PDB file of N, CA, C and O in Angstrom:
ATOM      1  N   MET A   1      74.901  62.195  53.457  1.00  0.00           N
ATOM      2  CA  MET A   1      76.425  63.101  53.168  1.00  0.00           C
ATOM      3  C   MET A   1      76.780  63.921  53.832  1.00  0.00           C
ATOM      4  O   MET A   1      76.031  64.537  54.589  1.00  0.00           O
ATOM      5  N   LYS A   2      77.476  64.039  53.765  1.00  0.00           N
ATOM      6  CA  LYS A   2      79.249  64.642  54.211  1.00  0.00           C
ATOM      7  C   LYS A   2      79.254  65.910  54.339  1.00  0.00           C
ATOM      8  O   LYS A   2      79.863  66.549  53.481  1.00  0.00           O
ATOM      9  N   LYS A   3      78.739  66.465  55.183  1.00  0.00           N
ATOM     10  CA  LYS A   3      78.679  68.597  55.660  1.00  0.00           C
ATOM     11  C   LYS A   3      80.647  68.995  55.170  1.00  0.00           C
ATOM     12  O   LYS A   3      81.587  68.698  55.907  1.00  0.00           O
ATOM     13  N   GLU A   4      80.729  69.405  54.365  1.00  0.00           N
ATOM     14  CA  GLU A   4      81.747  70.396  53.940  1.00  0.00           C
ATOM     15  C   GLU A   4      82.410  70.871  54.944  1.00  0.00           C
ATOM     16  O   GLU A   4      81.694  71.662  55.558  1.00  0.00           O
ATOM     17  N   SER A   5      83.628  70.743  55.486  1.00  0.00           N
ATOM     18  CA  SER A   5      83.963  72.229  56.811  1.00  0.00           C
ATOM     19  C   SER A   5      84.399  73.715  55.396  1.00  0.00           C
ATOM     20  O   SER A   5      84.796  73.881  54.243  1.00  0.00           O
ATOM     21  N   SER A   6      83.971  74.381  56.542  1.00  0.00           N
ATOM     22  CA  SER A   6      84.725  75.805  56.360  1.00  0.00           C
ATOM     23  C   SER A   6      86.053  75.836  56.313  1.00  0.00           C
ATOM     24  O   SER A   6      86.692  74.847  56.671  1.00  0.00           O
ATOM     25  N   ASP A   7      86.882  77.354  55.715  1.00  0.00           N
ATOM     26  CA  ASP A   7      88.202  77.332  56.137  1.00  0.00           C
ATOM     27  C   ASP A   7      87.997  77.515  57.644  1.00  0.00           C
ATOM     28  O   ASP A   7      88.172  76.615  58.465  1.00  0.00           O
ATOM     29  N   VAL A   8      87.660  78.599  57.894  1.00  0.00           N
ATOM     30  CA  VAL A   8      87.312  78.802  59.376  1.00  0.00           C
ATOM     31  C   VAL A   8      87.025  77.425  60.171  1.00  0.00           C
ATOM     32  O   VAL A   8      87.505  77.763  61.253  1.00  0.00           O
ATOM     33  N   GLU A   9      86.749  76.625  60.295  1.00  0.00           N
ATOM     34  CA  GLU A   9      85.855  74.866  60.528  1.00  0.00           C
ATOM     35  C   GLU A   9      87.507  74.124  60.585  1.00  0.00           C
ATOM     36  O   GLU A   9      88.058  73.479  61.477  1.00  0.00           O
ATOM     37  N   LYS A  10      87.955  74.531  59.263  1.00  0.00           N
ATOM     38  CA  LYS A  10      89.000  73.553  59.442  1.00  0.00           C
ATOM     39  C   LYS A  10      89.979  74.328  59.857  1.00  0.00           C
ATOM     40  O   LYS A  10      90.611  73.546  60.567  1.00  0.00           O
ATOM     41  N   TYR A  11      90.645  75.538  59.904  1.00  0.00           N
ATOM     42  CA  TYR A  11      91.570  76.310  60.439  1.00  0.00           C
ATOM     43  C   TYR A  11      91.605  76.060  62.032  1.00  0.00           C
ATOM     44  O   TYR A  11      92.615  75.618  62.580  1.00  0.00           O
ATOM     45  N   ILE A  12      90.430  76.375  62.729  1.00  0.00           N
ATOM     46  CA  ILE A  12      90.438  75.829  64.320  1.00  0.00           C
ATOM     47  C   ILE A  12      90.288  74.314  64.266  1.00  0.00           C
ATOM     48  O   ILE A  12      90.068  73.967  65.427  1.00  0.00           O
ATOM     49  N   ALA A  13      90.301  73.260  63.479  1.00  0.00           N
ATOM     50  CA  ALA A  13      90.812  71.981  63.894  1.00  0.00           C
ATOM     51  C   ALA A  13      91.856  71.900  63.588  1.00  0.00           C
ATOM     52  O   ALA A  13      92.524  71.089  64.228  1.00  0.00           O
ATOM     53  N   GLU A  14      92.585  72.716  62.416  1.00  0.00           N
ATOM     54  CA  GLU A  14      93.813  72.494  62.665  1.00  0.00           C
ATOM     55  C   GLU A  14      94.827  73.155  64.094  1.00  0.00           C
ATOM     56  O   GLU A  14      96.004  72.898  64.349  1.00  0.00           O
ATOM     57  N   ARG A  15      94.054  73.886  64.694  1.00  0.00           N
ATOM     58  CA  ARG A  15      94.713  74.818  65.332  1.00  0.00           C
ATOM     59  C   ARG A  15      94.591  73.718  66.621  1.00  0.00           C
ATOM     60  O   ARG A  15      95.491  72.950  66.279  1.00  0.00           O
ATOM     61  N   LYS A  16      94.314  73.423  67.275  1.00  0.00           N
ATOM     62  CA  LYS A  16      93.630  73.152  67.778  1.00  0.00           C
ATOM     63  C   LYS A  16      93.847  71.189  68.289  1.00  0.00           C
ATOM     64  O   LYS A  16      93.542  70.658  69.357  1.00  0.00           O
ATOM     65  N   ALA A  17      94.418  70.612  67.142  1.00  0.00           N
ATOM     66  CA  ALA A  17      94.755  70.029  66.981  1.00  0.00           C
ATOM     67  C   ALA A  17      96.604  69.952  67.471  1.00  0.00           C
ATOM     68  O   ALA A  17      96.998  68.976  68.108  1.00  0.00           O
ATOM     69  N   ARG A  18      97.524  71.020  67.100  1.00  0.00           N
ATOM     70  CA  ARG A  18      98.005  71.023  67.706  1.00  0.00           C
ATOM     71  C   ARG A  18      99.002  72.332  68.431  1.00  0.00           C
ATOM     72  O   ARG A  18     100.138  72.684  68.113  1.00  0.00           O
ATOM     73  N   ASP A  19      98.021  72.910  69.591  1.00  0.00           N
ATOM     74  CA  ASP A  19      98.484  73.797  70.599  1.00  0.00           C
ATOM     75  C   ASP A  19      97.197  73.279  71.562  1.00  0.00           C
ATOM     76  O   ASP A  19      96.018  73.437  71.246  1.00  0.00           O
ATOM     77  N   ALA A  20      97.538  72.803  72.468  1.00  0.00           N
ATOM     78  CA  ALA A  20      96.847  72.743  73.568  1.00  0.00           C
ATOM     79  C   ALA A  20      95.837  72.979  74.260  1.00  0.00           C
ATOM     80  O   ALA A  20      94.701  72.564  74.489  1.00  0.00           O
ATOM     81  N   GLU A  21      97.084  74.334  74.734  1.00  0.00           N
ATOM     82  CA  GLU A  21      96.655  75.576  75.170  1.00  0.00           C
ATOM     83  C   GLU A  21      94.869  76.543  74.257  1.00  0.00           C
ATOM     84  O   GLU A  21      93.710  76.717  74.634  1.00  0.00           O
ATOM     85  N   PHE A  22      95.650  76.884  73.023  1.00  0.00           N
ATOM     86  CA  PHE A  22      94.693  77.026  71.744  1.00  0.00           C
ATOM     87  C   PHE A  22      92.966  76.323  72.457  1.00  0.00           C
ATOM     88  O   PHE A  22      91.956  76.795  72.980  1.00  0.00           O
ATOM     89  N   ALA A  23      93.634  74.591  71.941  1.00  0.00           N
ATOM     90  CA  ALA A  23      92.134  74.096  71.781  1.00  0.00           C
ATOM     91  C   ALA A  23      91.647  74.973  73.397  1.00  0.00           C
ATOM     92  O   ALA A  23      91.357  76.169  73.350  1.00  0.00           O
ATOM     93  N   ALA A  24      91.620  74.306  74.552  1.00  0.00           N
ATOM     94  CA  ALA A  24      91.306  74.699  75.615  1.00  0.00           C
ATOM     95  C   ALA A  24      90.817  76.299  75.720  1.00  0.00           C
ATOM     96  O   ALA A  24      89.619  76.584  75.741  1.00  0.00           O
ATOM     97  N   GLY A  25      91.331  76.791  75.751  1.00  0.00           N
ATOM     98  CA  GLY A  25      90.781  78.547  75.407  1.00  0.00           C
ATOM     99  C   GLY A  25      89.510  78.560  74.313  1.00  0.00           C
ATOM    100  O   GLY A  25      88.494  79.242  74.446  1.00  0.00           O
ATOM    101  N   PHE A  26      89.752  77.802  73.390  1.00  0.00           N
ATOM    102  CA  PHE A  26      88.939  77.837  72.794  1.00  0.00           C
ATOM    103  C   PHE A  26      87.387  77.882  73.050  1.00  0.00           C
ATOM    104  O   PHE A  26      86.490  78.711  72.894  1.00  0.00           O
ATOM    105  N   GLU A  27      87.532  76.258  73.638  1.00  0.00           N
ATOM    106  CA  GLU A  27      85.910  75.819  73.941  1.00  0.00           C
ATOM    107  C   GLU A  27      85.877  76.278  74.812  1.00  0.00           C
ATOM    108  O   GLU A  27      84.698  76.304  75.165  1.00  0.00           O
ATOM    109  N   GLU A  28      86.635  76.841  75.676  1.00  0.00           N
ATOM    110  CA  GLU A  28      85.468  77.705  77.283  1.00  0.00           C
ATOM    111  C   GLU A  28      85.387  78.984  76.971  1.00  0.00           C
ATOM    112  O   GLU A  28      84.823  79.722  77.779  1.00  0.00           O
ATOM    113  N   GLY A  29      86.062  79.685  75.427  1.00  0.00           N
ATOM    114  CA  GLY A  29      85.108  80.307  74.999  1.00  0.00           C
ATOM    115  C   GLY A  29      83.688  80.388  74.381  1.00  0.00           C
ATOM    116  O   GLY A  29      82.787  81.226  74.389  1.00  0.00           O
ATOM    117  N   TRP A  30      83.882  79.110  73.820  1.00  0.00           N
ATOM    118  CA  TRP A  30      82.627  78.464  72.956  1.00  0.00           C
ATOM    119  C   TRP A  30      81.983  78.899  73.949  1.00  0.00           C
ATOM    120  O   TRP A  30      81.334  79.945  73.956  1.00  0.00           O
ATOM    121  N   GLU A  31      82.145  77.936  75.096  1.00  0.00           N
ATOM    122  CA  GLU A  31      81.348  77.888  75.794  1.00  0.00           C
ATOM    123  C   GLU A  31      79.991  79.095  76.494  1.00  0.00           C
ATOM    124  O   GLU A  31      78.784  79.036  76.729  1.00  0.00           O
ATOM    125  N   VAL A  32      81.114  80.121  76.609  1.00  0.00           N
ATOM    126  CA  VAL A  32      80.481  81.161  77.260  1.00  0.00           C
ATOM    127  C   VAL A  32      79.694  82.136  76.109  1.00  0.00           C
ATOM    128  O   VAL A  32      78.857  83.021  76.285  1.00  0.00           O
ATOM    129  N   PHE A  33      80.411  81.523  74.643  1.00  0.00           N
ATOM    130  CA  PHE A  33      79.028  83.114  74.412  1.00  0.00           C
ATOM    131  C   PHE A  33      78.606  81.722  73.722  1.00  0.00           C
ATOM    132  O   PHE A  33      78.616  82.114  72.556  1.00  0.00           O
ATOM    133  N   ARG A  34      78.312  80.626  73.658  1.00  0.00           N
ATOM    134  CA  ARG A  34      77.284  79.735  73.512  1.00  0.00           C
ATOM    135  C   ARG A  34      76.123  80.444  74.815  1.00  0.00           C
ATOM    136  O   ARG A  34      75.150  81.067  74.391  1.00  0.00           O
ATOM    137  N   VAL A  35      76.221  80.366  75.634  1.00  0.00           N
ATOM    138  CA  VAL A  35      75.118  80.625  76.638  1.00  0.00           C
ATOM    139  C   VAL A  35      74.788  81.937  76.411  1.00  0.00           C
ATOM    140  O   VAL A  35      73.897  82.442  77.093  1.00  0.00           O
ATOM    141  N   GLY A  36      75.454  82.683  75.421  1.00  0.00           N
ATOM    142  CA  GLY A  36      74.914  84.492  74.988  1.00  0.00           C
ATOM    143  C   GLY A  36      73.906  83.681  74.562  1.00  0.00           C
ATOM    144  O   GLY A  36      72.862  83.358  75.129  1.00  0.00           O
ATOM    145  N   ALA A  37      74.501  83.290  73.115  1.00  0.00           N
ATOM    146  CA  ALA A  37      73.382  83.509  72.109  1.00  0.00           C
ATOM    147  C   ALA A  37      72.048  82.488  72.168  1.00  0.00           C
ATOM    148  O   ALA A  37      71.245  82.342  71.246  1.00  0.00           O
ATOM    149  N   MET A  38      72.013  81.941  73.232  1.00  0.00           N
ATOM    150  CA  MET A  38      71.051  80.922  73.600  1.00  0.00           C
ATOM    151  C   MET A  38      70.129  81.906  73.999  1.00  0.00           C
ATOM    152  O   MET A  38      68.939  81.895  73.684  1.00  0.00           O
ATOM    153  N   LEU A  39      70.975  83.209  75.064  1.00  0.00           N
ATOM    154  CA  LEU A  39      69.949  83.782  75.991  1.00  0.00           C
ATOM    155  C   LEU A  39      69.098  84.654  75.301  1.00  0.00           C
ATOM    156  O   LEU A  39      68.000  85.043  75.701  1.00  0.00           O
ATOM    157  N   ALA A  40      70.165  85.219  73.266  1.00  0.00           N
ATOM    158  CA  ALA A  40      69.397  86.017  73.499  1.00  0.00           C
ATOM    159  C   ALA A  40      68.290  85.278  71.856  1.00  0.00           C
ATOM    160  O   ALA A  40      67.638  85.994  71.097  1.00  0.00           O
ATOM    161  N   ALA A  41      68.415  83.823  71.762  1.00  0.00           N
ATOM    162  CA  ALA A  41      67.514  83.629  70.792  1.00  0.00           C
ATOM    163  C   ALA A  41      66.380  83.236  71.912  1.00  0.00           C
ATOM    164  O   ALA A  41      65.287  82.903  71.453  1.00  0.00           O
ATOM    165  N   ALA A  42      66.519  83.242  73.160  1.00  0.00           N
ATOM    166  CA  ALA A  42      65.644  82.605  73.957  1.00  0.00           C
ATOM    167  C   ALA A  42      64.437  84.373  74.340  1.00  0.00           C
ATOM    168  O   ALA A  42      63.523  84.616  75.127  1.00  0.00           O
ATOM    169  N   ARG A  43      64.854  84.829  73.723  1.00  0.00           N
ATOM    170  CA  ARG A  43      64.470  86.536  74.130  1.00  0.00           C
ATOM    171  C   ARG A  43      64.215  87.644  72.574  1.00  0.00           C
ATOM    172  O   ARG A  43      63.769  88.766  72.332  1.00  0.00           O
ATOM    173  N   GLU A  44      64.881  86.364  71.741  1.00  0.00           N
ATOM    174  CA  GLU A  44      63.785  87.053  70.356  1.00  0.00           C
ATOM    175  C   GLU A  44      62.769  85.881  70.535  1.00  0.00           C
ATOM    176  O   GLU A  44      61.893  86.164  69.718  1.00  0.00           O
ATOM    177  N   GLU A  45      62.547  85.176  70.910  1.00  0.00           N
ATOM    178  CA  GLU A  45      61.611  83.666  70.590  1.00  0.00           C
ATOM    179  C   GLU A  45      60.393  84.330  71.680  1.00  0.00           C
ATOM    180  O   GLU A  45      59.186  84.115  71.786  1.00  0.00           O
ATOM    181  N   ALA A  46      61.116  85.013  72.234  1.00  0.00           N
ATOM    182  CA  ALA A  46      59.908  85.515  73.598  1.00  0.00           C
ATOM    183  C   ALA A  46      59.191  86.984  72.837  1.00  0.00           C
ATOM    184  O   ALA A  46      58.166  87.535  73.239  1.00  0.00           O
ATOM    185  N   GLY A  47      59.946  87.376  71.774  1.00  0.00           N
ATOM    186  CA  GLY A  47      58.795  87.780  71.546  1.00  0.00           C
ATOM    187  C   GLY A  47      59.455  89.382  71.943  1.00  0.00           C
ATOM    188  O   GLY A  47      58.592  90.244  71.774  1.00  0.00           O
ATOM    189  N   ILE A  48      60.687  89.899  72.392  1.00  0.00           N
ATOM    190  CA  ILE A  48      60.452  91.002  74.004  1.00  0.00           C
ATOM    191  C   ILE A  48      62.151  91.635  72.935  1.00  0.00           C
ATOM    192  O   ILE A  48      63.031  91.175  72.206  1.00  0.00           O
ATOM    193  N   SER A  49      61.758  92.761  73.466  1.00  0.00           N
ATOM    194  CA  SER A  49      63.685  93.743  73.280  1.00  0.00           C
ATOM    195  C   SER A  49      65.036  93.377  74.416  1.00  0.00           C
ATOM    196  O   SER A  49      65.076  92.275  74.964  1.00  0.00           O
ATOM    197  N   GLN A  50      65.673  94.012  74.572  1.00  0.00           N
ATOM    198  CA  GLN A  50      67.224  93.594  75.195  1.00  0.00           C
ATOM    199  C   GLN A  50      65.648  95.012  76.148  1.00  0.00           C
ATOM    200  O   GLN A  50      64.974  94.355  76.940  1.00  0.00           O
ATOM    201  N   ALA A  51      65.386  95.875  76.115  1.00  0.00           N
ATOM    202  CA  ALA A  51      65.168  97.115  76.862  1.00  0.00           C
ATOM    203  C   ALA A  51      63.700  96.250  78.076  1.00  0.00           C
ATOM    204  O   ALA A  51      63.273  96.315  79.228  1.00  0.00           O
ATOM    205  N   GLU A  52      63.526  95.701  77.100  1.00  0.00           N
ATOM    206  CA  GLU A  52      62.211  94.646  78.067  1.00  0.00           C
ATOM    207  C   GLU A  52      62.471  93.603  78.792  1.00  0.00           C
ATOM    208  O   GLU A  52      61.858  92.870  79.568  1.00  0.00           O
ATOM    209  N   LEU A  53      63.212  93.672  78.491  1.00  0.00           N
ATOM    210  CA  LEU A  53      63.745  91.617  79.359  1.00  0.00           C
ATOM    211  C   LEU A  53      64.528  92.839  80.797  1.00  0.00           C
ATOM    212  O   LEU A  53      64.442  92.512  81.981  1.00  0.00           O
ATOM    213  N   ALA A  54      65.201  94.125  80.372  1.00  0.00           N
ATOM    214  CA  ALA A  54      66.205  94.128  81.680  1.00  0.00           C
ATOM    215  C   ALA A  54      65.351  94.841  82.187  1.00  0.00           C
ATOM    216  O   ALA A  54      65.973  95.201  83.187  1.00  0.00           O
ATOM    217  N   ARG A  55      63.828  95.602  82.297  1.00  0.00           N
ATOM    218  CA  ARG A  55      62.743  96.000  82.724  1.00  0.00           C
ATOM    219  C   ARG A  55      62.323  94.527  83.740  1.00  0.00           C
ATOM    220  O   ARG A  55      62.731  94.403  84.895  1.00  0.00           O
ATOM    221  N   ARG A  56      61.590  93.674  83.153  1.00  0.00           N
ATOM    222  CA  ARG A  56      61.765  93.105  83.312  1.00  0.00           C
ATOM    223  C   ARG A  56      62.887  91.775  84.596  1.00  0.00           C
ATOM    224  O   ARG A  56      62.522  90.995  85.477  1.00  0.00           O
ATOM    225  N   VAL A  57      63.843  92.028  84.205  1.00  0.00           N
ATOM    226  CA  VAL A  57      64.669  91.315  84.893  1.00  0.00           C
ATOM    227  C   VAL A  57      65.044  92.433  86.515  1.00  0.00           C
ATOM    228  O   VAL A  57      65.030  91.861  87.605  1.00  0.00           O
ATOM    229  N   GLY A  58      65.315  93.810  86.455  1.00  0.00           N
ATOM    230  CA  GLY A  58      65.455  95.112  86.813  1.00  0.00           C
ATOM    231  C   GLY A  58      66.602  95.427  87.138  1.00  0.00           C
ATOM    232  O   GLY A  58      67.093  95.669  88.240  1.00  0.00           O
ATOM    233  N   THR A  59      67.196  95.411  85.694  1.00  0.00           N
ATOM    234  CA  THR A  59      68.497  95.682  85.658  1.00  0.00           C
ATOM    235  C   THR A  59      68.461  96.446  83.697  1.00  0.00           C
ATOM    236  O   THR A  59      67.798  96.019  82.752  1.00  0.00           O
ATOM    237  N   ALA A  60      69.508  97.725  83.731  1.00  0.00           N
ATOM    238  CA  ALA A  60      69.628  98.463  82.778  1.00  0.00           C
ATOM    239  C   ALA A  60      69.744  97.240  81.271  1.00  0.00           C
ATOM    240  O   ALA A  60      70.285  96.168  81.002  1.00  0.00           O
ATOM    241  N   ARG A  61      69.036  98.049  80.757  1.00  0.00           N
ATOM    242  CA  ARG A  61      69.629  97.357  79.255  1.00  0.00           C
ATOM    243  C   ARG A  61      70.936  96.700  78.788  1.00  0.00           C
ATOM    244  O   ARG A  61      71.196  95.652  78.197  1.00  0.00           O
ATOM    245  N   GLY A  62      71.766  97.872  79.354  1.00  0.00           N
ATOM    246  CA  GLY A  62      73.270  97.189  78.731  1.00  0.00           C
ATOM    247  C   GLY A  62      73.898  95.718  79.039  1.00  0.00           C
ATOM    248  O   GLY A  62      74.646  94.836  78.618  1.00  0.00           O
ATOM    249  N   ASN A  63      72.741  96.251  80.441  1.00  0.00           N
ATOM    250  CA  ASN A  63      73.494  94.592  80.811  1.00  0.00           C
ATOM    251  C   ASN A  63      72.744  93.472  80.071  1.00  0.00           C
ATOM    252  O   ASN A  63      73.493  92.520  80.294  1.00  0.00           O
ATOM    253  N   VAL A  64      71.744  92.999  79.338  1.00  0.00           N
ATOM    254  CA  VAL A  64      71.098  92.610  79.023  1.00  0.00           C
ATOM    255  C   VAL A  64      72.044  92.481  77.354  1.00  0.00           C
ATOM    256  O   VAL A  64      71.898  91.554  76.558  1.00  0.00           O
ATOM    257  N   CYS A  65      72.707  93.326  77.225  1.00  0.00           N
ATOM    258  CA  CYS A  65      73.446  93.515  75.370  1.00  0.00           C
ATOM    259  C   CYS A  65      74.414  92.398  76.154  1.00  0.00           C
ATOM    260  O   CYS A  65      74.296  91.209  75.857  1.00  0.00           O
ATOM    261  N   ARG A  66      75.428  92.852  77.219  1.00  0.00           N
ATOM    262  CA  ARG A  66      76.628  92.448  77.671  1.00  0.00           C
ATOM    263  C   ARG A  66      76.667  90.442  78.086  1.00  0.00           C
ATOM    264  O   ARG A  66      77.644  89.699  78.177  1.00  0.00           O
ATOM    265  N   TRP A  67      75.306  90.164  78.232  1.00  0.00           N
ATOM    266  CA  TRP A  67      75.441  88.444  78.733  1.00  0.00           C
ATOM    267  C   TRP A  67      74.890  88.453  77.258  1.00  0.00           C
ATOM    268  O   TRP A  67      75.525  87.722  76.498  1.00  0.00           O
ATOM    269  N   GLU A  68      74.040  89.003  76.816  1.00  0.00           N
ATOM    270  CA  GLU A  68      74.307  87.994  75.075  1.00  0.00           C
ATOM    271  C   GLU A  68      75.803  88.430  74.577  1.00  0.00           C
ATOM    272  O   GLU A  68      76.391  87.431  74.165  1.00  0.00           O
ATOM    273  N   ARG A  69      76.298  89.168  74.522  1.00  0.00           N
ATOM    274  CA  ARG A  69      77.215  88.758  74.219  1.00  0.00           C
ATOM    275  C   ARG A  69      78.525  88.143  74.722  1.00  0.00           C
ATOM    276  O   ARG A  69      79.190  87.510  73.901  1.00  0.00           O
ATOM    277  N   ALA A  70      78.927  88.246  75.857  1.00  0.00           N
ATOM    278  CA  ALA A  70      79.632  87.454  77.050  1.00  0.00           C
ATOM    279  C   ALA A  70      79.099  87.009  78.103  1.00  0.00           C
ATOM    280  O   ALA A  70      78.659  87.864  78.871  1.00  0.00           O
ATOM    281  N   PRO A  71      78.983  85.838  78.420  1.00  0.00           N
ATOM    282  CA  PRO A  71      78.239  86.547  80.241  1.00  0.00           C
ATOM    283  C   PRO A  71      78.655  85.735  80.835  1.00  0.00           C
ATOM    284  O   PRO A  71      77.974  84.954  81.501  1.00  0.00           O
ATOM    285  N   SER A  72      79.912  85.721  80.735  1.00  0.00           N
ATOM    286  CA  SER A  72      81.352  85.594  81.384  1.00  0.00           C
ATOM    287  C   SER A  72      80.773  85.198  82.806  1.00  0.00           C
ATOM    288  O   SER A  72      80.629  84.025  83.153  1.00  0.00           O
ATOM    289  N   ASN A  73      80.432  86.373  83.651  1.00  0.00           N
ATOM    290  CA  ASN A  73      80.389  86.888  85.261  1.00  0.00           C
ATOM    291  C   ASN A  73      78.765  86.771  85.524  1.00  0.00           C
ATOM    292  O   ASN A  73      78.371  86.900  86.683  1.00  0.00           O
ATOM    293  N   MET A  74      77.860  86.540  84.514  1.00  0.00           N
ATOM    294  CA  MET A  74      76.961  85.572  85.666  1.00  0.00           C
ATOM    295  C   MET A  74      76.844  85.079  85.871  1.00  0.00           C
ATOM    296  O   MET A  74      77.300  83.991  85.517  1.00  0.00           O
ATOM    297  N   THR A  75      75.512  85.497  87.313  1.00  0.00           N
ATOM    298  CA  THR A  75      75.718  84.460  88.071  1.00  0.00           C
ATOM    299  C   THR A  75      74.520  83.899  87.501  1.00  0.00           C
ATOM    300  O   THR A  75      73.822  84.304  86.572  1.00  0.00           O
ATOM    301  N   LEU A  76      74.371  82.365  88.622  1.00  0.00           N
ATOM    302  CA  LEU A  76      72.750  81.792  88.733  1.00  0.00           C
ATOM    303  C   LEU A  76      72.530  81.987  88.882  1.00  0.00           C
ATOM    304  O   LEU A  76      71.687  81.832  87.999  1.00  0.00           O
ATOM    305  N   GLU A  77      71.621  83.211  90.176  1.00  0.00           N
ATOM    306  CA  GLU A  77      70.894  83.865  90.701  1.00  0.00           C
ATOM    307  C   GLU A  77      70.406  84.653  89.105  1.00  0.00           C
ATOM    308  O   GLU A  77      69.325  84.462  88.547  1.00  0.00           O
ATOM    309  N   THR A  78      71.300  85.373  88.703  1.00  0.00           N
ATOM    310  CA  THR A  78      71.126  85.915  87.022  1.00  0.00           C
ATOM    311  C   THR A  78      70.258  85.485  86.308  1.00  0.00           C
ATOM    312  O   THR A  78      69.267  85.975  85.767  1.00  0.00           O
ATOM    313  N   LEU A  79      70.759  84.415  86.351  1.00  0.00           N
ATOM    314  CA  LEU A  79      70.330  83.404  85.092  1.00  0.00           C
ATOM    315  C   LEU A  79      68.833  83.028  85.270  1.00  0.00           C
ATOM    316  O   LEU A  79      67.887  83.050  84.483  1.00  0.00           O
ATOM    317  N   ALA A  80      68.953  82.654  86.659  1.00  0.00           N
ATOM    318  CA  ALA A  80      66.917  81.999  86.750  1.00  0.00           C
ATOM    319  C   ALA A  80      66.197  83.856  86.397  1.00  0.00           C
ATOM    320  O   ALA A  80      65.376  84.083  85.508  1.00  0.00           O
ATOM    321  N   LYS A  81      66.748  84.875  87.294  1.00  0.00           N
ATOM    322  CA  LYS A  81      66.025  85.985  86.960  1.00  0.00           C
ATOM    323  C   LYS A  81      65.566  85.956  84.982  1.00  0.00           C
ATOM    324  O   LYS A  81      64.511  86.291  84.445  1.00  0.00           O
ATOM    325  N   ILE A  82      66.867  85.414  84.352  1.00  0.00           N
ATOM    326  CA  ILE A  82      65.961  86.036  82.777  1.00  0.00           C
ATOM    327  C   ILE A  82      65.461  84.543  82.408  1.00  0.00           C
ATOM    328  O   ILE A  82      64.432  84.273  81.789  1.00  0.00           O
ATOM    329  N   ALA A  83      66.377  83.665  82.905  1.00  0.00           N
ATOM    330  CA  ALA A  83      64.792  82.624  82.314  1.00  0.00           C
ATOM    331  C   ALA A  83      62.999  82.200  83.332  1.00  0.00           C
ATOM    332  O   ALA A  83      62.126  81.377  83.054  1.00  0.00           O
ATOM    333  N   THR A  84      63.106  83.246  84.553  1.00  0.00           N
ATOM    334  CA  THR A  84      61.726  83.773  84.980  1.00  0.00           C
ATOM    335  C   THR A  84      61.287  84.672  83.532  1.00  0.00           C
ATOM    336  O   THR A  84      60.963  84.216  82.436  1.00  0.00           O
ATOM    337  N   ALA A  85      61.353  85.453  83.771  1.00  0.00           N
ATOM    338  CA  ALA A  85      61.684  86.674  82.881  1.00  0.00           C
ATOM    339  C   ALA A  85      60.800  86.196  81.510  1.00  0.00           C
ATOM    340  O   ALA A  85      59.673  86.387  81.053  1.00  0.00           O
ATOM    341  N   LEU A  86      61.915  85.524  81.180  1.00  0.00           N
ATOM    342  CA  LEU A  86      61.632  84.936  80.178  1.00  0.00           C
ATOM    343  C   LEU A  86      60.135  83.708  79.756  1.00  0.00           C
ATOM    344  O   LEU A  86      59.595  83.390  78.697  1.00  0.00           O
ATOM    345  N   GLY A  87      59.934  83.351  81.099  1.00  0.00           N
ATOM    346  CA  GLY A  87      59.018  82.651  80.551  1.00  0.00           C
ATOM    347  C   GLY A  87      59.458  81.297  81.049  1.00  0.00           C
ATOM    348  O   GLY A  87      58.598  80.564  81.538  1.00  0.00           O
ATOM    349  N   ARG A  88      60.705  80.891  80.973  1.00  0.00           N
ATOM    350  CA  ARG A  88      61.512  79.457  80.647  1.00  0.00           C
ATOM    351  C   ARG A  88      62.463  79.041  82.629  1.00  0.00           C
ATOM    352  O   ARG A  88      62.530  79.775  83.614  1.00  0.00           O
ATOM    353  N   SER A  89      62.961  77.704  82.430  1.00  0.00           N
ATOM    354  CA  SER A  89      63.631  77.951  83.385  1.00  0.00           C
ATOM    355  C   SER A  89      65.345  77.092  83.029  1.00  0.00           C
ATOM    356  O   SER A  89      65.430  76.320  82.075  1.00  0.00           O
ATOM    357  N   PRO A  90      66.199  77.296  83.661  1.00  0.00           N
ATOM    358  CA  PRO A  90      67.208  77.156  83.547  1.00  0.00           C
ATOM    359  C   PRO A  90      67.735  75.452  83.857  1.00  0.00           C
ATOM    360  O   PRO A  90      67.391  74.821  84.856  1.00  0.00           O
ATOM    361  N   VAL A  91      68.444  75.026  82.984  1.00  0.00           N
ATOM    362  CA  VAL A  91      68.414  73.360  82.856  1.00  0.00           C
ATOM    363  C   VAL A  91      70.194  74.039  83.450  1.00  0.00           C
ATOM    364  O   VAL A  91      70.745  75.061  83.040  1.00  0.00           O
ATOM    365  N   LEU A  92      70.642  73.198  84.339  1.00  0.00           N
ATOM    366  CA  LEU A  92      72.168  72.967  84.446  1.00  0.00           C
ATOM    367  C   LEU A  92      72.686  71.095  84.309  1.00  0.00           C
ATOM    368  O   LEU A  92      72.050  70.083  84.605  1.00  0.00           O
ATOM    369  N   SER A  93      73.837  71.237  83.838  1.00  0.00           N
ATOM    370  CA  SER A  93      74.611  69.808  83.888  1.00  0.00           C
ATOM    371  C   SER A  93      75.888  70.015  84.096  1.00  0.00           C
ATOM    372  O   SER A  93      76.619  71.005  84.107  1.00  0.00           O
ATOM    373  N   LEU A  94      76.025  68.797  84.273  1.00  0.00           N
ATOM    374  CA  LEU A  94      77.889  69.000  84.804  1.00  0.00           C
ATOM    375  C   LEU A  94      78.219  67.684  84.062  1.00  0.00           C
ATOM    376  O   LEU A  94      78.380  66.654  84.716  1.00  0.00           O
ATOM    377  N   LYS A  95      78.326  67.689  82.687  1.00  0.00           N
ATOM    378  CA  LYS A  95      79.578  66.669  82.285  1.00  0.00           C
ATOM    379  C   LYS A  95      80.388  66.226  82.368  1.00  0.00           C
ATOM    380  O   LYS A  95      81.081  66.913  83.118  1.00  0.00           O
ATOM    381  N   ARG A  96      81.278  64.779  81.846  1.00  0.00           N
ATOM    382  CA  ARG A  96      82.057  64.905  82.371  1.00  0.00           C
ATOM    383  C   ARG A  96      83.284  65.384  81.028  1.00  0.00           C
ATOM    384  O   ARG A  96      83.103  65.410  79.811  1.00  0.00           O
ATOM    385  N   ALA A  97      84.445  65.698  81.780  1.00  0.00           N
ATOM    386  CA  ALA A  97      85.143  66.166  79.803  1.00  0.00           C
ATOM    387  C   ALA A  97      86.474  65.527  79.049  1.00  0.00           C
ATOM    388  O   ALA A  97      86.766  65.882  77.908  1.00  0.00           O
TER     389      ALA A  97
END
């Protein structure tokens, strides 16, 4: 059974089709958002608060909040610290564009 697209999904698809700059920016923004969402989900699955993750990583809770919202400037070293604090390992891959 085919899933119906939402109005937002339709708008995004149409806009990406007619505006290459929007499409490129959307994909880049989506990847950043996705990383933050993965961090938040992993933290919640571990059953710990932002404050506790901050304590484990050795930073302020505000940084954890920012990483979960928009981790665009996060270093690989920081990502590794977060993963370790959550009992996980980061996985990096490079795929063809």
